[in-house]
N, C-alpha and C positions, 0 to 999 in steps of 0.2 A: 884433038882435045876432047875429053869426056863431057865438059860443061859447055852449054851454049847460054850466054848471058842475054836474056831476052829484053829486060827493061829494068831501069833503076827505080826502086820503090820509094815512096815518101817515108820519112822517118816517123816514128810515133808522134813526136811533137807536131809535125806538120799535119798529120791526119787529125789529131786532137784539136788543133787550131781551126781546121776546116769544119769539123763537126763537134763543136764544144758542148759542154753541159752547162745548164744555167744554175743559179744559186739555189733554186728549190731542190734540184737533184743532188747537189753537193750536200745540202742540209739533210736530205733524206738518207743519203749514203752514210753520213757521219752517225746518224741515229741508229741505223740498222747495224753498222759495223760495231757500235758499242754494245748493242743488244746481243749480238753473236759472240763478241769477245767475252761478255759476262758469263755466257754458258760455258766456254772453255776454261775460264779462270775459276769457275765455281761460285761466282757471285749470284748467278741466276740458276734456278733449278728447272728451267724450261728444257724441253726436249727438242732436238733439231730434226726436221724432215727435209732432207736435200733430195728433191723429187722432180722428175721431169723426163722428157724423152731422151733416148740414147743419142739422137742426132736432131738438132734444130735446123731443119732445112727449108722451112717456109715461115716467113715472118708473120703472116696473118694467122696461121694456125697456132703458132707459138703464143702470140698475144691473146688469142681466144682461150687457149688452155690456161694461161696465167690468170685471166679474169675468173675462170672457174675455180682455180686454186684460191683466189682472193676470198671467195665466198666461204670456202672451207676454213681458211685462216681466221676469218672474223669470228667463227664459231668456237674456235679452240685457242684463241690468242692468249688465254691465261695459262695454258699448259704447253703449247707447242709453237715453235717458231719455224716457219716454212722458208726454205731457201730454194727457189726454183733452179733446176738444171737447165741452162741454155747452152748446150755444148755445140761449138761451132767448128771444131776440128776433131777428126776421129782417127785413132791409130788403126792401121791395117796390118795384120800379121804377115801377109804375103805381099803387101803393097798394092793389091788389087781392090777395086771397089770404090764406093763413094767415100771421099776423105773429108767431107764436111763443107760447110758454106764458105769457109775461108779459101778453099780450093775452087769450089764451083758454086757461086751464088745461085746459078740455075743448074740443077742437077743434070739437065738434058743437054747442056752446052759444054763447050771445052773449058778447061780450067782457066781462070783469070784471077790472079792473086791480088792485083790492085782493086778490082771490083769486089773481090771477096773481103779484103780488109775494110773497105768502106761499108759493105753490106753488114758485116757482123757488128760494127760499131753502131750503125744506124738501128739495127734490130735490138741491141741491148738498150739503147737509149729509149726507143719506142716502148720496149717492154716495161721499163721503169715508169715512163709517163702514163701508160695505160693501167698498170696494176699496182703501182706503189711498191713493187718488189725490186730490190737489187739482187742480182743473181749469182750463180756459180757457173764456172766454165772449166774445162780441162786444159791444162797447159801442156800441149803436145810439143810446141816449139817455144823454148824459153825466150828467144829473141823477139817473139811477137807479143809477149806479155804486156808491154807498156802501151800497146795500142788500146788496151782495155783496162789498164790498171786503175784508172780513176773512176770506174763504174762497177767493178766487180767487188763482191763481198765475200767470196769464197773461191778457192782454187783447188782442183784435184790433180794429183800427179799419178798417172796410170801405172799398171803393173809392169809394162814393158819399158817405162821411162824412169822408174824409181831408182834404178841402179846407176843412172847417168849422172856424172858429176855436175854438169852444167845445170841440170834441173835442180839438183840439191842446192847448189850455190845461189841460183836465182831465187829460190824460195826464201833463202836467208835474208834477202833484201825486201821481202814483202811485209806489209803492215796489216794483212788480213789472214785469217786461218787458212792453212794449206794442208790438205789430207794426203798422206803418202801411202799408197796402196801396197799390200804385200805383193811380191813378184808372183808370176804364174807358178813358180815352184812352190810357193807357200812359205818360204823361209822367213821366219820372224826376225832373225838377226839382220837380214838385208833391209827390211822395212824399218827396224828401229835404228840402224846405222844411218839411214837416210834422214830420220828425224834428228839424230845427233848432229849431223852435218847442217841441216836446215836451221837448227837453233843456234848454231855457232856463227861467229863473225869471220868474214873472208875477204880477201883481196884477189881479184881475178879480172879477166877480160870479158867485157860485155858490150856488144854492139860497137866495137872498135874503140871502146873506152877502157881505161883502167879504173875499176870501181872498188869501193870498199863497202861492205854491208855490216849491219849491226846485229844480225841474227833475228830469227822469228820465233818468239816464245810460244806462238800459237800453232806451230807445226805439230802434227799428230798423225796417228795411224788410221788406216782403213782396212778392214778385213773383207776380202772379196772372194774367198775361196781359192783353191789351187787346182792344178792339173798334174797328175802323176805321169810317169814315163809311158804308160799305156794310153794316155789321152783321156783318162777318166777324171771326172770332177770330184774334188775332195773338199767338202764344206769345212769352214772354220768359224761358224757362228755358235756352236754348241757351248754349253756351260764350261766344259773342260778346256775348250779353246780360249774362251774369255779369261778363265782363271790363269792359264799359262801366260797369256799376254800381260795380265796384271803382274805376275811374278817376274816376267822379263823386264817390265817397266821399272820394278823395284831395284833391279841391278844397274840401271842407268841413272845418271844424275840429270834428269830431264825436267823441264818446267811443264806444268799443266798436263800431266798424263791424261790421255783421252783416246778413245777409239770411236769411229763411225762404222757401223756394220752395213755393208753393201748386201742388200737382200737378193740381188740378182747375180749375174755372171756365174762363177763356179759354185757359189753358195746355193743357187737354185738349179744348177746344171742347165742354165739358160731357159728354165721353165718358169716364165715370168708369173704365171698364175699362183706359184708357190710362195710369193713374196709376203702375203698377209700371214700365212702360217709361220713363216720364218720369223717375222716381226713379233708375233705373239710369243714364240719360244724365247727370243732374246729378252723381251720385256719381263717374262717370268723369271729368267735368270737374274735379271737386274733387280727384281723385286725382292728376291729371297737372299741376296748377298749384298751387304752394305758397301763393300769395296767395288763390286761391279756397278752398283748404283752410281758411284762416283766416276767410274771409268767410262762407261758407255754413255756417250753424249747424244747419239742420234742414229738415224738410218739414212742410207742412200738408196732411193727407190726409183726404179724405172717405170714411168707411167706416161700416158698420152691420151688424147681424145679417143682414138680407136686402138684396139688391142693388136698385137702382132707387129710385123714389119713388112716392108715392101722394098723392091729393088728398083734400080734405075731402069727406065724404059717402060713403055706402055702408059696406061692411064693411072695417074697418081690418085690415091685415096686421101682425101683431106684429113689431116690429123693422125696419120699413121706414120710411125717412125721409119725413116729410110736408113736401115742399119741391119747388122747381123742378128740383133736381138729385138724383142718386143717389149712392150710395157703393159701394165694392167689398164683396163678400159676405164673410161670416165666414171662409170657407176661404182667402180671399186674404190674410188677416192673416199667415199663415205665409209667403206669398210676400213680403209687405212686410218681414217679419222677416229673410228671407234677403237681400233687397236692402239693408236697413239694415246688416246685420252685415258686409257686404263692405267697409265704409268704412275699416276698419283693415288690410285685407289687401293685400299687394303694392303699396305706394306707391312702391317704387323702380322706376324705368324709365330706361333709357339713351337719351339723345337726342344724336345726333351729326349736326350739320347738319340735313338734312331726313330723316334716317333714324330711324324710330321702331321700335325693336326690342322690340315688345310682342306678347303672344299674341293680342290682339284690340283693335281701336280703332274708334270711330265717327268718321266724317268727314262734315262738312257742306260740300257742294260747290255753288257757285253758277256756273251756266253761262250766260253772256250775260245775266245778271240776269232770265232768263225761266224758269229751271228750278231748282228746289230739290230736291236729292237727299239722302236720308239713307241711307247705305250702311254696312254693316258688313263689314270685311275681316278675315278670319281668316288671319293671317300664318303661323301654325304649319302649317296645312293647305294653304297656298298656294291659298286658296279665296275666292271673293267671294260674299257673300249680300246681296241687295237687299231692303230693307223696302218700297220703293215704286218704281214704274217710271214714268219720264217720257220723252217723246220716243221715240226708237228704242232699244230695249234693247241692240242691237248697238253703237250709238254710245257709250252710257254705259259698257258693259263695256270698250270700247276705251280710253276715257279713264282708267278706273280701272286697267286693266292697264298703261297707259303710266305712270301715277303709281307703280305698284308697281315696274316695271322701273327707272325712273329714280331713284327716291328711297328705295326700301325693300328692294331686293334684297340 
């Protein structure tokens, strides 16, 4: 027989009874849940920053990081609502590598699921007590959700899980926002179909029970980039991508259309230091387009105390993610703060025909379908700055100067 049944695990109710939350945490969660709900329903114009390490593998480091986030939150509370990422289980493409605290509460020891279930609950409770944040986690195993359902304020469904029916139906029974990522192929229809399913009511089998759900009106999309058949990263955070998603949303009868833009993964080609630049571009797209201003509700950002990542084995670096990707360093939190805080500044711009009278604007120009150029034109200084150079620089500058003379003088 292929399965060896090692031990019977406690039910979620049993674990929750052994490690309960007090009235103060219940009240805090209710308050936070309402604040986050108001963003997705449009009652609040705050912007969400779902930020934190790829993998939460050390309770002390996680709580330390959250305390640093708290200082940032206090400075931008009128504009930005932070939801820390405390991810306790990690999908592995090949099944190899560290699968998260729920598998290995000690990364250097053998897997222990019972100890892992206890460890992740204790860490989430400790994080709330220390920082005042209720957090986000990824739902890798739908049957494990109720071990944490009374303390989480946000749930993400990953690119490899979003097509799975049990994930979709489990989200339909949640009372907190759940983000459904685009699959690794980048197919918008798969992502949006998952939202349709999650917002609907269903009857199905869950943890040996026949259950019925009411549907989750806060289920929404997450754009995380894609990978083509050659293994190349294809970003989907650009203006055209966001417009396409808006149009696809209009074809569906969905409640609370919303998207969170993941600034890492295939959007950054796993180059975590690019996240601030990506966030700036998305905020610009949101600023100049009223429909995108309604649609884009926040960012999902990978960040931790130390940049980069580390593997199991050897001496562990405190505050460095144990994962396949890294996050921006602690000093970059202030850069993210500055990026996020710009979202309410100077939304008024005059558009007359093809004339864009703005102090600065990013253009995405496609030349003969063979050249992609991301340029920044500073109209105030009558100056052109190139972030990348393709073909002959003289030709590109000539094209941009021609655009400026014809449409923007």
